[in-house]
C-alpha positions as CSV (number, residue, x, y, z in Angstrom):
1,M,-26.1,-81.7,-22.7
2,K,-27.7,-85.1,-24.5
3,S,-28.4,-84.8,-28.0
4,T,-31.7,-86.7,-26.9
5,M,-32.7,-84.7,-24.7
6,L,-33.1,-81.6,-27.3
7,L,-33.9,-83.0,-29.7
8,S,-36.9,-84.7,-27.7
9,L,-37.6,-80.7,-26.9
10,L,-39.2,-80.7,-30.1
11,K,-42.3,-82.2,-31.5
12,I,-42.2,-81.5,-35.1
13,K,-38.7,-82.2,-37.0
14,T,-36.6,-84.7,-39.0
15,T,-33.7,-85.8,-37.9
16,Y,-30.6,-87.9,-40.9
17,G,-27.4,-89.3,-39.4
18,N,-26.0,-89.9,-36.1
19,F,-26.0,-87.2,-33.4
20,P,-23.4,-86.9,-31.3
21,E,-24.1,-87.7,-27.4
22,N,-23.0,-84.5,-25.8
23,V,-23.2,-80.4,-27.1
24,K,-21.9,-78.2,-24.7
25,D,-22.2,-75.0,-27.1
26,I,-24.4,-73.5,-29.6
27,T,-23.4,-71.0,-33.1
28,A,-24.6,-69.9,-35.7
29,D,-21.2,-68.7,-36.9
30,S,-19.4,-71.3,-38.4
31,R,-15.7,-70.3,-37.8
32,E,-16.7,-70.9,-33.9
33,T,-17.7,-74.5,-34.2
34,H,-16.0,-77.3,-33.3
35,E,-16.6,-81.1,-32.0
36,A,-18.9,-80.3,-28.7
37,A,-21.0,-77.6,-31.3
38,V,-24.4,-77.5,-32.2
39,F,-24.4,-75.3,-35.6
40,V,-27.2,-73.3,-37.1
41,A,-27.4,-72.8,-40.7
42,V,-29.0,-69.5,-40.4
43,K,-29.9,-68.9,-44.4
44,G,-30.2,-64.4,-43.8
45,H,-30.4,-62.0,-46.5
46,Q,-26.6,-61.7,-47.8
47,T,-25.5,-65.6,-46.6
48,D,-26.9,-68.5,-46.2
49,G,-26.0,-71.1,-43.7
50,L,-26.1,-73.8,-45.7
51,D,-23.1,-72.8,-47.7
52,Y,-20.3,-73.2,-44.7
53,I,-21.5,-77.1,-43.6
54,E,-18.3,-78.1,-45.7
55,D,-16.0,-75.6,-43.4
56,V,-18.2,-76.7,-40.5
57,I,-18.0,-80.4,-40.6
58,K,-13.8,-80.9,-41.2
59,R,-13.8,-78.1,-37.5
60,G,-15.7,-81.7,-36.2
61,C,-19.3,-80.5,-35.8
62,R,-22.0,-83.4,-36.3
63,F,-25.2,-82.0,-35.4
64,I,-26.1,-79.3,-37.6
65,I,-30.0,-78.1,-37.7
66,A,-31.7,-76.4,-40.8
67,D,-34.6,-75.2,-42.5
68,R,-34.5,-77.4,-45.6
69,Y,-32.5,-80.7,-46.6
70,V,-29.1,-81.9,-48.0
71,E,-27.4,-84.9,-48.1
72,L,-25.0,-85.4,-45.3
73,S,-22.8,-88.4,-44.3
74,S,-24.5,-90.8,-42.4
75,D,-22.2,-89.7,-39.2
76,I,-23.5,-86.5,-38.9
77,G,-26.7,-85.7,-36.6
78,F,-28.9,-83.2,-39.2
79,L,-32.0,-81.9,-37.7
80,V,-34.4,-80.1,-40.2
81,V,-37.0,-77.6,-38.8
82,K,-39.2,-75.0,-39.3
83,D,-37.6,-71.9,-37.7
84,P,-33.9,-72.6,-36.9
85,S,-33.5,-69.4,-34.8
86,K,-36.4,-70.2,-32.5
87,T,-35.2,-73.7,-32.2
88,A,-31.3,-72.7,-31.6
89,A,-33.0,-70.3,-29.1
90,L,-34.6,-73.1,-27.1
91,F,-31.8,-75.2,-27.7
92,A,-29.4,-72.1,-26.4
93,E,-31.0,-72.1,-23.1
94,Y,-30.7,-75.8,-21.5
95,I,-27.4,-75.8,-22.9
96,Y,-25.8,-72.9,-21.0
97,D,-29.2,-73.8,-18.3
98,F,-30.7,-71.0,-18.2
99,P,-28.6,-68.2,-17.4
100,H,-30.6,-65.3,-17.4
101,E,-32.5,-66.4,-14.1
102,S,-29.9,-65.8,-12.1
103,Q,-30.1,-61.8,-13.1
104,T,-32.5,-59.0,-13.9
105,M,-33.3,-58.5,-17.6
106,I,-33.8,-55.5,-18.7
107,G,-34.6,-54.5,-22.1
108,V,-34.4,-51.0,-23.9
109,T,-36.4,-50.5,-27.2
110,G,-37.6,-47.1,-29.1
111,T,-36.1,-45.3,-32.2
112,N,-33.3,-43.0,-30.3
113,G,-32.4,-43.1,-26.6
114,K,-31.7,-47.3,-26.8
115,T,-28.4,-46.9,-26.4
116,T,-28.2,-44.2,-23.9
117,V,-30.5,-45.7,-21.3
118,S,-29.1,-48.7,-20.9
119,T,-25.6,-47.5,-20.8
120,M,-27.1,-45.1,-17.8
121,I,-28.4,-48.2,-15.9
122,H,-25.1,-50.0,-16.3
123,N,-23.2,-47.0,-14.7
124,L,-25.7,-46.4,-12.2
125,S,-26.4,-50.2,-11.3
126,M,-22.2,-50.3,-11.1
127,A,-22.3,-46.9,-8.8
128,L,-24.9,-49.0,-6.8
129,G,-22.0,-51.2,-6.1
130,T,-24.7,-54.5,-7.9
131,K,-22.5,-56.5,-10.7
132,S,-23.6,-55.6,-13.8
133,A,-23.8,-56.2,-18.0
134,Y,-24.0,-54.5,-20.8
135,L,-25.0,-55.3,-24.4
136,G,-26.0,-53.0,-27.6
137,T,-25.0,-50.5,-30.3
138,N,-21.7,-49.3,-27.8
139,G,-20.4,-53.4,-27.3
140,F,-20.8,-56.1,-24.7
141,M,-19.4,-55.0,-21.1
142,I,-19.0,-56.6,-18.1
143,N,-18.6,-54.2,-15.2
144,E,-15.8,-52.1,-16.8
145,T,-14.1,-55.1,-18.8
146,H,-15.7,-53.2,-22.5
147,M,-16.0,-56.1,-25.8
148,V,-16.8,-55.4,-29.7
149,S,-20.0,-56.4,-30.8
150,A,-21.6,-56.2,-34.2
151,N,-25.3,-55.7,-33.7
152,T,-27.1,-53.6,-31.7
153,T,-29.3,-56.2,-30.7
154,P,-26.8,-59.8,-31.1
155,E,-27.8,-63.1,-33.3
156,T,-29.8,-65.5,-31.4
157,T,-26.9,-67.8,-30.4
158,R,-24.7,-65.2,-29.6
159,L,-27.2,-63.0,-27.5
160,H,-26.7,-66.1,-25.5
161,K,-23.6,-66.8,-25.0
162,R,-22.8,-62.9,-24.2
163,I,-25.6,-63.6,-21.2
164,K,-23.7,-67.0,-20.0
165,E,-20.6,-65.2,-20.1
166,A,-22.6,-62.0,-17.5
167,H,-23.5,-64.9,-15.3
168,E,-20.4,-66.4,-15.5
169,N,-19.0,-63.8,-14.0
170,D,-21.3,-63.6,-11.4
171,T,-23.6,-59.8,-12.6
172,E,-26.8,-59.7,-10.8
173,V,-28.5,-57.1,-14.1
174,F,-28.3,-57.9,-17.6
175,T,-29.3,-54.6,-19.6
176,M,-29.2,-54.5,-23.6
177,E,-30.6,-52.4,-26.2
178,V,-34.1,-54.7,-28.1
179,S,-34.0,-53.0,-32.0
180,S,-36.8,-53.5,-34.1
181,H,-34.8,-55.6,-36.5
182,G,-33.6,-57.7,-33.2
183,L,-37.3,-58.6,-32.6
184,K,-38.7,-59.1,-35.9
185,L,-35.9,-62.0,-36.7
186,G,-36.4,-63.2,-33.1
187,R,-33.0,-62.6,-32.1
188,T,-34.7,-61.9,-28.5
189,F,-36.4,-65.5,-28.7
190,G,-35.7,-67.5,-25.2
191,I,-35.1,-63.8,-23.4
192,N,-37.3,-64.1,-20.1
193,F,-36.8,-60.1,-19.4
194,D,-38.1,-59.1,-15.7
195,I,-37.8,-54.9,-17.1
196,A,-39.6,-53.6,-20.4
197,I,-38.9,-49.8,-20.9
198,F,-39.8,-48.1,-23.9
199,T,-38.0,-44.8,-25.2
200,N,-40.0,-43.6,-28.1
201,L,-41.0,-44.3,-31.7
202,T,-39.8,-41.8,-34.8
203,Q,-39.5,-42.3,-38.2
204,D,-36.5,-44.9,-39.4
205,H,-36.3,-48.2,-40.8
206,L,-39.1,-47.7,-43.2
207,D,-36.1,-49.1,-45.7
208,F,-36.9,-52.8,-43.5
209,H,-40.7,-52.4,-42.3
210,N,-43.1,-51.7,-44.5
211,S,-45.0,-49.0,-42.7
212,M,-44.7,-46.5,-39.3
213,D,-47.4,-48.8,-37.5
214,E,-45.5,-52.3,-38.6
215,Y,-42.3,-50.5,-36.9
216,G,-44.6,-49.2,-34.0
217,H,-46.3,-53.0,-33.7
218,I,-42.7,-54.9,-33.6
219,K,-41.7,-52.7,-31.1
220,G,-44.6,-53.6,-29.1
221,L,-43.4,-57.6,-29.1
222,L,-40.7,-56.4,-26.2
223,F,-44.3,-55.8,-24.2
224,S,-45.9,-58.5,-25.0
225,Q,-43.6,-61.4,-24.7
226,L,-43.0,-60.4,-21.2
227,G,-45.4,-63.4,-21.0
228,Q,-48.8,-63.3,-18.7
229,D,-47.8,-65.2,-15.7
230,V,-48.5,-62.3,-12.7
231,K,-46.6,-64.2,-9.7
232,K,-43.6,-63.0,-11.5
233,H,-42.9,-59.5,-10.8
234,K,-42.1,-57.7,-13.8
235,Y,-42.6,-54.2,-15.1
236,V,-43.4,-52.1,-18.3
237,V,-41.8,-48.5,-18.1
238,L,-43.1,-46.0,-21.0
239,N,-42.7,-42.4,-22.3
240,N,-45.6,-40.6,-21.1
241,D,-45.1,-37.9,-23.6
242,D,-45.2,-40.5,-26.7
243,A,-48.7,-41.6,-28.7
244,W,-47.4,-45.4,-28.5
245,S,-47.3,-45.5,-24.7
246,E,-50.9,-46.2,-24.7
247,V,-50.4,-49.4,-27.6
248,Y,-48.1,-50.7,-25.5
249,K,-49.8,-50.6,-21.9
250,D,-52.9,-52.6,-23.7
251,M,-50.0,-55.3,-24.5
252,T,-48.8,-57.2,-21.1
253,P,-50.8,-57.2,-18.3
254,F,-47.8,-55.9,-16.0
255,E,-48.0,-52.9,-13.8
256,T,-46.8,-49.8,-15.8
257,I,-44.8,-47.1,-15.1
258,S,-45.0,-43.5,-16.9
259,Y,-42.0,-41.2,-16.8
260,G,-42.5,-37.5,-19.1
261,M,-42.4,-34.3,-19.1
262,D,-45.7,-33.3,-17.2
263,S,-47.6,-34.2,-14.4
264,T,-49.4,-36.2,-16.1
265,A,-46.6,-39.2,-15.9
266,D,-45.8,-40.9,-12.6
267,F,-42.1,-39.0,-12.7
268,Y,-41.5,-36.3,-14.3
269,P,-39.0,-32.8,-14.2
270,T,-39.4,-29.1,-12.9
271,D,-36.7,-26.6,-12.3
272,I,-35.1,-27.2,-14.7
273,K,-31.2,-25.5,-15.1
274,G,-29.0,-26.4,-17.4
275,T,-25.3,-26.2,-19.6
276,L,-23.1,-27.6,-21.6
277,E,-22.0,-29.3,-18.3
278,G,-25.5,-30.6,-17.4
279,F,-28.8,-30.2,-15.9
280,N,-30.2,-30.1,-12.3
281,F,-33.9,-30.3,-12.1
282,T,-36.3,-31.1,-9.6
283,L,-37.7,-35.1,-9.7
284,N,-41.4,-35.7,-8.9
285,T,-42.1,-38.7,-8.2
286,P,-44.8,-41.6,-6.8
287,E,-42.7,-41.0,-2.9
288,G,-41.7,-37.4,-3.3
289,S,-39.9,-34.9,-4.9
290,F,-36.4,-34.5,-5.6
291,E,-32.9,-32.7,-6.3
292,V,-30.9,-34.1,-9.3
293,H,-28.0,-33.5,-9.9
294,S,-27.3,-34.6,-13.7
295,P,-24.0,-34.3,-15.3
296,F,-26.0,-35.0,-18.8
297,V,-26.9,-32.2,-21.7
298,G,-30.4,-32.0,-23.1
299,E,-34.2,-32.3,-21.7
300,Y,-34.1,-35.5,-23.6
301,N,-31.2,-36.0,-21.4
302,I,-33.7,-35.8,-18.4
303,Q,-35.8,-38.3,-19.9
304,N,-33.5,-40.9,-20.4
305,L,-32.3,-40.6,-17.0
306,M,-35.8,-40.7,-15.4
307,C,-35.5,-44.0,-17.3
308,A,-32.7,-45.2,-15.9
309,I,-33.6,-43.9,-12.2
310,I,-37.3,-45.6,-12.4
311,S,-34.9,-49.3,-13.5
312,E,-33.3,-48.9,-10.1
313,W,-35.9,-48.1,-8.3
314,L,-38.1,-50.8,-9.2
315,Q,-34.8,-53.5,-8.5
316,G,-35.5,-51.8,-4.9
317,Y,-33.0,-49.1,-5.1
318,E,-34.0,-45.9,-2.7
319,I,-34.5,-42.9,-4.6
320,E,-32.5,-40.9,-2.6
321,H,-29.5,-43.1,-2.9
322,I,-30.2,-43.4,-6.2
323,L,-29.9,-40.0,-6.7
324,S,-26.8,-39.7,-4.5
325,A,-24.7,-41.9,-7.9
326,V,-25.9,-39.8,-10.5
327,P,-23.6,-36.3,-10.6
328,A,-20.5,-38.8,-10.9
329,M,-21.8,-40.6,-14.0
330,K,-19.6,-40.7,-16.6
331,P,-21.3,-39.2,-20.1
332,V,-22.3,-41.4,-23.2
333,E,-19.9,-42.2,-25.1
334,G,-21.0,-41.1,-28.7
335,R,-24.0,-39.3,-27.2
336,L,-24.2,-35.3,-26.8
337,E,-20.4,-36.2,-26.2
338,V,-18.5,-32.6,-25.6
339,L,-14.8,-33.1,-26.9
340,D,-12.3,-31.3,-25.1
341,P,-13.7,-28.3,-23.4
342,T,-10.2,-26.7,-23.2
343,L,-10.7,-25.8,-26.7
344,P,-11.4,-22.4,-28.2
345,I,-14.3,-23.9,-29.9
346,D,-17.2,-26.8,-28.5
347,I,-17.2,-29.9,-30.7
348,I,-19.7,-32.3,-29.8
349,I,-20.6,-35.7,-31.2
350,D,-23.8,-37.4,-31.3
351,F,-25.2,-40.4,-32.4
352,A,-28.4,-38.8,-34.1
353,H,-29.4,-40.1,-37.5
354,T,-32.7,-39.5,-37.4
355,P,-34.9,-36.5,-38.4
356,D,-36.5,-36.3,-34.4
357,A,-33.3,-36.9,-32.9
358,L,-30.8,-34.6,-34.9
359,S,-33.8,-31.7,-34.3
360,K,-33.6,-32.6,-30.3
361,V,-30.0,-32.7,-30.0
362,I,-29.7,-29.1,-32.3
363,N,-32.4,-27.3,-29.9
364,S,-30.6,-28.6,-26.4
365,V,-27.5,-27.1,-28.2
366,K,-28.7,-23.6,-29.0
367,P,-29.3,-22.4,-26.0
368,F,-25.8,-22.8,-24.9
369,V,-24.4,-21.7,-28.4
370,T,-21.9,-18.0,-28.3
371,G,-20.6,-17.8,-31.5
372,R,-22.5,-20.4,-34.8
373,L,-23.5,-23.2,-34.8
374,I,-21.9,-25.9,-37.3
375,C,-23.6,-28.9,-38.1
376,L,-22.5,-32.3,-39.4
377,I,-24.7,-34.4,-40.9
378,G,-24.8,-38.0,-43.2
379,M,-27.0,-39.5,-45.1
380,T,-27.1,-43.6,-44.5
381,G,-26.4,-46.1,-47.5
382,E,-28.6,-48.4,-48.8
383,R,-31.6,-47.0,-45.4
384,D,-34.6,-45.4,-45.9
385,Y,-33.6,-42.2,-48.1
386,S,-37.3,-40.7,-47.5
387,K,-36.2,-38.6,-44.6
388,G,-32.7,-37.1,-47.0
389,A,-34.5,-33.9,-47.4
390,E,-35.7,-34.3,-43.8
391,M,-32.7,-34.1,-42.2
392,G,-31.5,-31.5,-44.6
393,A,-34.0,-29.4,-43.4
394,I,-33.1,-29.7,-39.8
395,A,-29.0,-29.2,-40.4
396,T,-29.8,-26.3,-41.9
397,L,-31.6,-24.8,-38.3
398,A,-27.9,-24.0,-37.7
399,D,-25.8,-21.9,-38.9
400,Y,-24.0,-23.2,-41.7
401,A,-24.8,-27.2,-42.5
402,V,-21.9,-30.2,-43.7
403,F,-23.2,-32.7,-46.3
404,T,-21.8,-35.9,-45.6
405,P,-22.4,-39.6,-46.8
406,D,-22.6,-41.5,-43.3
407,N,-21.6,-45.8,-44.8
408,P,-22.5,-45.1,-48.2
409,A,-22.1,-49.1,-48.7
410,N,-22.7,-49.6,-52.5
411,D,-24.2,-46.3,-53.1
412,D,-23.3,-43.7,-55.1
413,P,-21.7,-40.5,-51.9
414,E,-22.3,-37.8,-54.5
415,M,-26.3,-38.8,-54.3
416,L,-27.0,-39.8,-50.8
417,V,-25.4,-35.8,-50.4
418,R,-27.9,-34.5,-52.7
419,L,-30.6,-35.9,-51.0
420,L,-29.9,-33.5,-47.5
421,E,-29.4,-31.0,-50.5
422,E,-32.6,-31.1,-51.0
423,G,-34.1,-30.3,-48.1
424,A,-31.7,-27.3,-46.9
425,V,-33.9,-23.7,-46.1
426,H,-30.7,-21.5,-46.8
427,D,-27.7,-21.9,-48.9
428,N,-25.1,-21.2,-46.6
429,H,-23.9,-25.2,-46.3
430,V,-21.5,-27.5,-48.6
431,S,-21.3,-30.8,-49.5
432,Y,-18.5,-33.3,-49.4
433,T,-18.4,-37.3,-50.4
434,D,-15.8,-37.9,-48.0
435,R,-17.0,-37.7,-44.6
436,E,-13.2,-37.4,-43.5
437,E,-13.2,-34.1,-45.4
438,G,-16.2,-32.6,-44.2
439,I,-15.1,-32.9,-40.5
440,I,-11.9,-31.5,-41.4
441,H,-13.4,-28.2,-43.3
442,A,-16.3,-27.9,-40.1
443,V,-13.5,-27.6,-37.9
444,D,-11.4,-25.0,-40.3
445,I,-13.6,-22.5,-40.6
446,A,-14.8,-22.5,-37.2
447,K,-13.6,-19.3,-35.1
448,P,-13.7,-18.9,-31.0
449,G,-16.4,-19.2,-29.6
450,D,-18.5,-21.6,-32.3
451,T,-20.1,-24.9,-31.6
452,I,-20.0,-28.0,-33.8
453,I,-22.1,-30.6,-33.8
454,L,-20.8,-34.2,-35.8
455,A,-24.1,-36.3,-35.9
456,C,-25.0,-39.7,-37.4
457,K,-22.0,-41.6,-36.1
458,G,-21.0,-40.9,-32.2
459,R,-17.8,-43.1,-31.7
460,E,-18.8,-45.5,-34.7
461,P,-15.5,-46.6,-34.9
462,Y,-15.5,-47.3,-39.2
463,Q,-17.1,-46.6,-42.5
464,I,-19.5,-49.0,-44.2
465,M,-18.0,-48.4,-47.6
466,E,-18.3,-50.5,-51.4
467,N,-18.9,-54.4,-50.7
468,Y,-20.5,-53.8,-47.3
469,V,-16.2,-53.1,-46.5
470,K,-15.8,-51.9,-43.2
471,V,-12.5,-49.1,-43.1
472,P,-11.6,-47.6,-39.8
473,H,-13.2,-43.9,-39.1
474,R,-13.5,-41.5,-35.7
475,D,-15.4,-39.2,-36.4
476,D,-14.0,-37.6,-32.5
477,L,-10.5,-38.3,-33.5
478,I,-10.3,-36.7,-36.6
479,A,-12.2,-33.6,-35.3
480,L,-9.7,-33.5,-32.4
481,D,-6.5,-33.9,-34.7
482,A,-7.6,-31.4,-37.1
483,A,-8.6,-28.7,-34.3
484,Y,-4.7,-29.5,-32.2
485,R,-3.3,-28.7,-35.3
486,K,-5.3,-25.5,-35.7
487,Y,-5.1,-24.3,-32.0
488,R,-2.3,-25.9,-30.1
489,S,0.0,-27.5,-32.8
490,E,3.2,-27.4,-30.2
491,E,1.0,-28.9,-27.6
492,Y,-0.4,-31.6,-29.3
493,V,1.6,-35.3,-29.1
494,D,-1.2,-38.4,-29.2
495,S,-4.8,-37.4,-30.0
496,D,-5.4,-40.2,-28.0
497,S,-3.8,-39.5,-24.9
498,T,-6.3,-36.7,-25.1
499,I,-9.7,-37.7,-25.6
C-alpha cells in the first residue's frame, strides 16, 4: 500500500518529514514494528506510545502516527491526527485489503454470556462444515487452532490483523466478543458486522463507566454502528427478557430477532428437563417446534444456545440441520464446566464475576446438589467495589462460602475479602488472602456428594498481582490436584493428562 494513498484518505492532518513509498503492516505495539510497518502511538491509561519512538525507529519504522507533535529526523514520516485509533482502523482496512468482506462478521455483546455464545457459534459453525474463527476472552481460534489473546476485544490494529489472519486461512465466519471497553475505546472502528447479538446487561465495569445508563448506551454502539445501508442483509439478535433490548431495537434499521424464556419471543423453550450432564427442551421458532438435546447445564445456557442457533439460521442453515450438531458440541471451557465427573465430589468452574452471573450459576447448580454446596468467589482488585457486598451475599446462598481476592493488582487482598464479608448472610464462611489456599481448603472440607463452585476466573491462566505482574494460576488444575491427592493419590500421576 502506497503511503500517499493512505495520507489521501484524511482531510484534516499535519505531516512532517518524508514517508516511505510503501507499507504493508500497521501496529500499536512497538515490538512488532519493522521497516514496512506503520506505528500508531496511542496514549493509554498506563503507557504512551510516543515513549517508544526511539525503539520504533531503531527497528526501521519510517511511518509514525500520533495525536501531537514531537521533533523527529526528517527521514521519518510523522503524521499528526486528532484520533490515532480511528486513523489506525481506517489505514488497517486499506493495508490489509478489507479482509472482513469475505467473512460473515458476528459481534456478541452483553455483560454475561459473550464467551459462551461466541464459542458456541464457533463450534456449531465448524460442526456444520463452515471454516470459522473466534476471538474473545478465551483467546483467538482459527478452526481448532488456538492462540492466546490479551484482551476480550483487542486493540484496533491487532483486531484488524486477526481478521486478516482468519481471511488468509479461508475462514467463512468470524465471531468475536465485543466488550464495552472495546466499544468505548474505538477498538471496533472499521469492522463491518453482519450479525450483532445482545446477551444481557447487569452491573459491571462501573469503575470504567460513570453509570449503568452510560454502560448500556455504550453497548448500544454495536447496533447503531451496523449502518443504514438496508441493501445489505444484516440482523440484530436481542434478549427479549432484558429491558435494554427495547432500546437497542430502536438503534438499528435492520431486522431484529428475539429470544427469551417465554412465548413473547421469536425463539423460546418449553418442556425443559435438565441434569448436570445437560438440558433437553423443545425449541419453539417461527418455523415450528423442535426437540433439542443439549450438553450444556443451566437454563441461562438455553438462552446462550438459542443465540448460537439463531446466528446459524440467519446464515441460511435449516434449523433441523443445526440441531443435529448440538448434542456433540463440547462444553465451553471455564463456563459452568464440570471437572472430572468420576470424582466423588462435583467441582465446577465458572467465570461468573458479577452478581447476576453468580446468582444464575448457583441457582442452576442447586437443584442437582445431593450434599452441601460450597461456593468460592473472589473480589477483583482496582475494579467496581460497589458490587462486593452483593457478591458476598449471593455466595452465602450456598451452605458454605470461601472468599478470596481475584486479580488483586495493587489493592490490599485483605481489603478485597472484607468487601465480600460485609455482604455475608450467614457465618458459615471463611476468607483467604491467597486464592490457591482457598481452593485447596474448599476441596479439603468437601465430603463425597458435595458440590464446589469455583467462581470468577474460569480457566483464566493467571492472577494479576502487584505492579500488574501476571502470575501463573489455574483454578481447575489446583482443585483437581487437591482432589486427586485426597481421593485417589495412588491413581493420580499427571493432572494435565486427566483434565
